[in-house]
Steps between C-alpha positions, in 0.01 A plus 500: 500500500833316511620646832425190708612256232860624521495602863527875446412724793395763247477521124826566313546705185244765592540875455378602845799388702605713798792720403720317753454178300580639155792339316810714577661499158821693438308734267241578765765578755682734260171667405416554869832678552440728203145583603620578851739752347217638286276550806770676698599729214138568402586428139331357192537127436418263216430128547429288192458130442334244279141396571502267800857579600392607849503881487198540724635241740833681516331833568280344767808355668674837499197693628474261793853599598423873518436663836142638479598771745751630245326428172149529363468253214237591242435222247339600171403182309316645200669767285231471231287744704732779378688764689188665645384163627840439658480839672162404644639168626789683660262739676290208624811326636589827676147518650397804296180549306548485120489827310388568144764755410830342410714798615319492836563125531871549434520779754315297763720192443821704524386663824414158642840361402677797656304450818592132508865574452553802719236460771456125533847391376348245262611467141239427232597195294283477187488173306345516153438143384440404137665831408538389137127572469539868595384691191586849380282766657270630229489874486803550723849587367675276754473122512357345815849376600629853507194624691566241770862618525392863530250401765792394721756761399595761760760768568574571132524127426774452758277302735204266479181476701503121480618190316341367181534144370374401157434128451427351161580272210832521310333721236495777761879532465465552129227760553718700737782505243287717271618856467177640646582327828867603511454747787314243709735210413809699600359533852453125554752419768425128544440251219452125537384230262369186667593209275399135519671264742786285373496121535662491843271770638192342341565165667564680830175691452294184463667336801443818699129498415470138617696566820293796614185295433609247759599217267697238697512209257772384264572670169161591354609595148758286324809671364381449142163648591662810655720557198202463267306754703787748467541453127127551438452799731841657424533593867190722522364456852131535411534231232685273739222546754241401244681192372583375850143558619355306207758223545403463864135479400576238237714303743225493761243381241737222388590410860867588457736586785785593264453720193710393204566642157199316353270697730665831404473417129132422542438831676696697240316326215168601658621862537614517141178346375298768680 
């Protein structure tokens, strides 16, 4: 790998960075503030963003900031298992055996949430990732979104047994505008769309990735190369990671210590060809 060629102490542009080393963009800081409010108010939140915009990274950064003595985070990564499957995953996260009867599962989950809140003073914080894949519940009059809301509703809908955050692609916003979701959508207290980084933030992102990887040399990417990376990736972090990673590989193979626009064009041409 190119780590030793450039003098990195660890590989840059990877997705498994410690949360303390994540790029602190303005959007991430604003999102963190909104999610903090969501957790305290035990509300329903909606986080959307383009593919590769860093939604999962943003959520991981926020979860790391929560006090585990005050919050129990339950991460549900696969909504395609349906509402019954989600109930079973919730029970497993709460250390309960799964049940076959859906009403019994709902009752058990609600009792567990009440115990967490009132006995252990911990708030459940449910994160449903890829929520745009949550399908209507066949044979049930209420959509799965509404069933999740009712799972948390308490005291004649004046209180909540926990916080719920839906994470998904932009199409999720359009789905929730449909009239059948009006009741659920009206109860969303926190909405945030994570857009791509602008030019200034994109350049800062790349420099940040190099810095936390221990790079001590002179400018590694020329200015033209950096601008070309931005215009191709349109400020999407995952795409920037890929292009920069491939450019570093190409530079090592060619024995380069500085990556210019010719290297970036070569990498992009290979990506477009494949």
